[in-house]
ZAKOL-653496 format. One line per field, with one value per residue: x, y, z of N, C-alpha, C, O in turn. Coordinates in Angstrom, 2 decimals. Each point is the difference from the previous one (the first is absolute). Example, Ala and Ser with C-alpha at 12.3 -4.5 7.8 and 13.67 -1.06 7.14 Angstrom:
// residues 2
n.xx = (13.19  -1.39)
n.yy = (-5.69  1.07)
n.zz = (7.80  -1.38)
ca.xx = (-0.89  0.82)
ca.yy = (1.19  1.19)
ca.zz = (0.00  0.06)
c.xx = (0.90  -0.77)
c.yy = (1.20  1.09)
c.zz = (0.00  0.73)
o.xx = (1.04  0.51)
o.yy = (-0.02  1.11)
o.zz = (0.66  0.17)
//
This chain:
// residues 33
n.xx = (-3.56  -0.16  2.01  0.96  -0.77  0.86  2.00  0.06  -0.37  1.75  1.52  -0.55  0.33  2.12  0.65  -0.66  1.44  1.85  -0.22  -0.90  1.01  1.99  -0.02  -0.46  1.75  1.48  -0.65  0.39  2.07  0.68  -0.76  1.33  1.99)
n.yy = (-12.92  -2.22  -1.04  -0.26  -1.76  -2.02  -0.44  -0.70  -2.20  -1.37  -0.24  -1.49  -2.18  -0.75  -0.56  -1.98  -1.58  -0.31  -1.08  -0.09  1.50  -0.57  -1.37  0.92  1.00  -1.28  -0.59  1.55  0.25  -1.42  0.48  1.44  -0.78)
n.zz = (-9.68  0.18  0.00  -2.02  -1.17  0.52  -0.92  -2.13  -0.27  0.41  -1.64  -1.61  0.54  -0.24  -2.08  -0.85  0.70  -1.25  -1.98  2.07  1.35  0.89  1.80  2.00  1.00  1.12  2.07  1.57  0.85  1.60  2.07  1.10  0.74)
ca.xx = (-0.87  -1.22  0.39  0.16  -1.35  -0.56  0.68  -0.53  -1.39  0.06  0.43  -1.14  -0.98  0.53  -0.12  -1.42  -0.40  0.66  -0.53  -1.33  -0.55  0.70  -0.54  -1.37  0.15  0.46  -1.13  -0.96  0.59  -0.04  -1.39  -0.38  0.52)
ca.yy = (0.97  0.06  0.55  1.44  0.54  -0.01  1.07  1.25  0.07  0.33  1.40  0.78  0.01  0.88  1.37  0.37  0.15  1.20  1.18  -0.32  1.14  0.01  -1.12  0.35  1.03  -0.70  -0.79  0.95  0.43  -1.17  -0.20  1.15  -0.23)
ca.zz = (-0.66  0.80  1.29  -0.22  -0.11  1.35  0.72  -0.54  0.44  1.42  0.06  -0.49  1.08  1.04  -0.51  0.01  1.40  0.52  -0.67  -0.53  -0.74  -1.28  -0.76  -0.38  -1.02  -1.20  -0.47  -0.56  -1.27  -0.87  -0.38  -0.81  -1.34)
c.xx = (-1.28  0.27  0.15  -1.35  -0.65  0.59  -0.54  -1.43  -0.06  0.38  -1.15  -1.05  0.44  -0.15  -1.44  -0.50  0.59  -0.60  -1.37  -0.60  0.62  -0.55  -1.41  0.03  0.40  -1.15  -1.02  0.48  -0.09  -1.42  -0.49  0.43  -0.52)
c.yy = (0.20  0.63  1.52  0.68  0.11  1.14  1.36  0.22  0.42  1.47  0.91  0.13  0.96  1.46  0.48  0.20  1.27  1.28  -0.29  1.12  0.08  -1.10  0.31  1.03  -0.65  -0.80  0.90  0.47  -1.14  -0.25  1.10  -0.18  -1.31)
c.zz = (0.82  1.36  -0.09  -0.07  1.37  0.83  -0.43  0.48  1.47  0.18  -0.41  1.08  1.10  -0.42  0.07  1.42  0.60  -0.57  -0.61  -0.83  -1.39  -0.90  -0.49  -1.13  -1.33  -0.61  -0.68  -1.38  -1.02  -0.51  -0.93  -1.45  -0.56)
o.xx = (-0.43  -0.83  -0.39  -0.18  -0.67  -0.71  -0.24  -0.39  -0.85  -0.57  -0.20  -0.58  -0.82  -0.37  -0.27  -0.88  -0.64  -0.14  -0.13  -0.72  -0.69  -0.21  -0.34  -0.82  -0.54  -0.15  -0.59  -0.78  -0.36  -0.21  -0.82  -0.76  0.33)
o.yy = (1.13  0.73  0.72  1.10  0.99  0.66  0.87  1.12  0.81  0.70  1.06  1.07  0.74  0.85  1.12  0.82  0.65  1.01  -0.08  -0.25  0.30  0.20  -0.31  -0.06  0.35  -0.04  -0.37  0.07  0.22  -0.32  -0.23  0.29  -0.37)
o.zz = (0.24  0.55  0.91  0.52  0.30  0.76  0.84  0.32  0.39  0.85  0.59  0.19  0.55  0.82  0.43  0.24  0.83  0.69  -1.22  -0.97  -0.98  -1.20  -1.14  -0.92  -1.05  -1.22  -1.01  -0.95  -1.16  -1.17  -0.88  -0.93  -1.12)
//
């Protein structure tokens, strides 16, 4: 279970690094709501 979480976290980091603008946009929307 913990290993799966680590894998998901690593994937999340890769996604945020690949799409920083998308992540920033999501953060802005999240903060707005």
